[in-house]
C-alpha positions as CSV (number, residue, x, y, z in Angstrom):
1,M,0.0,0.0,0.0
2,F,2.8,2.4,0.8
3,A,4.8,1.6,-2.3
4,K,1.9,2.2,-4.6
5,T,1.0,5.5,-2.9
6,V,4.7,6.7,-3.0
7,R,5.2,5.5,-6.5
8,S,2.1,7.3,-7.9
9,A,3.2,10.5,-6.0
10,V,6.7,10.3,-7.4
11,F,5.3,9.8,-11.0
12,T,3.0,12.8,-10.6
13,V,5.8,15.0,-9.3
14,R,8.2,13.7,-11.9
15,D,5.9,14.9,-14.7
16,K,5.9,18.5,-13.5
17,D,7.4,21.4,-15.4
18,F,9.8,22.4,-12.7
19,I,11.4,19.0,-12.8
20,E,12.0,19.3,-16.5
21,A,13.4,22.8,-16.0
22,T,15.7,21.6,-13.3
23,R,16.9,18.7,-15.5
24,S,17.4,21.0,-18.4
25,I,19.9,23.2,-16.5
26,G,22.0,20.1,-15.7
27,A,20.8,18.9,-12.4
28,G,21.7,15.3,-11.7
29,N,19.3,12.5,-10.7
30,L,20.3,12.5,-7.0
31,R,19.8,16.2,-6.8
32,L,16.4,15.9,-8.5
33,M,15.3,13.1,-6.3
34,F,16.4,14.5,-2.8
35,R,16.0,18.3,-3.5
36,H,12.8,18.3,-5.6
37,I,10.9,15.1,-5.8
38,L,11.2,13.7,-2.3
39,P,10.0,16.9,-0.4
40,N,7.0,17.0,-2.7
41,C,6.1,13.4,-2.0
42,I,6.6,13.2,1.7
43,G,3.1,14.5,2.5
44,H,1.5,11.6,0.8
45,F,3.6,9.1,2.6
46,I,2.9,10.7,6.0
47,I,-0.8,10.7,5.5
48,T,-0.8,7.1,4.3
49,A,1.3,6.0,7.3
50,V,-0.8,7.9,9.9
51,S,-4.0,6.6,8.4
52,S,-2.6,3.0,8.6
53,V,-1.6,3.5,12.3
54,A,-5.1,4.8,13.2
55,G,-6.7,2.0,11.2
56,N,-4.7,-0.5,13.1
57,I,-5.7,0.9,16.5
58,M,-9.4,0.7,15.4
59,L,-8.8,-2.8,14.1
60,I,-7.2,-4.1,17.3
61,S,-10.0,-2.5,19.3
62,V,-12.6,-4.2,17.2
63,M,-10.9,-7.5,17.3
64,S,-10.7,-7.4,21.0
65,Y,-14.3,-6.3,21.3
66,I,-15.5,-9.4,19.5
67,G,-13.1,-11.7,21.4
68,L,-10.4,-12.3,18.7
69,G,-7.7,-10.0,19.9
70,I,-5.6,-9.7,23.0
71,Q,-6.7,-12.1,25.7
72,P,-8.4,-10.8,29.0
73,P,-5.5,-10.7,31.5
74,L,-4.0,-8.1,29.4
75,P,-5.7,-4.6,29.3
76,E,-7.1,-3.6,26.0
77,W,-9.7,-1.0,25.2
78,G,-11.8,-3.2,22.9
79,Y,-12.1,-5.8,25.6
80,M,-13.0,-3.1,28.1
81,L,-15.8,-1.9,26.0
82,A,-17.0,-5.5,25.5
83,D,-16.8,-6.2,29.2
84,G,-18.5,-3.0,30.3
85,K,-21.6,-3.4,27.9
86,A,-23.2,-5.8,30.4
87,Y,-23.0,-3.1,33.1
88,I,-23.8,0.0,31.0
89,S,-27.1,0.9,32.8
90,S,-25.4,1.3,36.2
91,Y,-21.7,1.8,35.3
92,W,-21.8,3.9,32.2
93,Y,-18.2,5.0,32.6
94,M,-16.9,1.4,32.0
95,V,-18.0,1.9,28.4
96,A,-17.5,5.7,28.0
97,F,-13.9,6.0,29.0
98,P,-12.4,3.3,26.8
99,G,-14.5,4.5,23.8
100,L,-13.4,8.1,24.4
101,F,-9.7,7.0,24.7
102,I,-10.0,5.1,21.4
103,L,-11.5,8.1,19.8
104,F,-8.9,10.6,21.2
105,T,-6.0,8.3,20.4
106,V,-7.1,8.0,16.7
107,Y,-7.8,11.7,16.5
108,A,-4.4,12.6,18.0
109,F,-2.7,10.4,15.4
110,F,-4.5,12.2,12.6
111,L,-3.6,15.6,14.1
112,L,0.0,14.6,14.5
113,G,0.2,13.4,10.9
114,D,-1.5,16.6,9.7
115,G,0.9,18.7,11.7
116,V,4.0,16.9,10.4
117,R,2.7,17.0,6.8
118,D,2.2,20.8,7.2
119,A,5.7,21.3,8.6
120,L,7.4,19.2,5.8
121,D,5.4,19.9,2.8
122,P,7.0,22.7,0.7
123,N,3.7,23.5,-1.1
124,M,2.1,24.5,2.3
125,K,4.7,27.1,3.0
């Protein structure tokens, strides 16, 4: 998944006019790659990586919720949600807090990825 995303981003940037202009004034392949192509492609890679981490957190939580993930002696938010659903009428916080922690963790990863992409992407400056 990462390779296809990075490859398509590299091909998109490689076909831009400024790459041809840089190549026409005598820039080498390494200079093109590290000075022009890589900085313009890093944002796509960061977004893909962060989405993958957030998706894996959700996947692990869902697998533990249905009983196919980490086994009960070890703490896991999905298992805490599954265990707390029997007591939701009297102990609502047994379900609310693990669910909120999953939500905040996934949201924090997306914010972190967005901030890193904004800091490293030359088109955003």
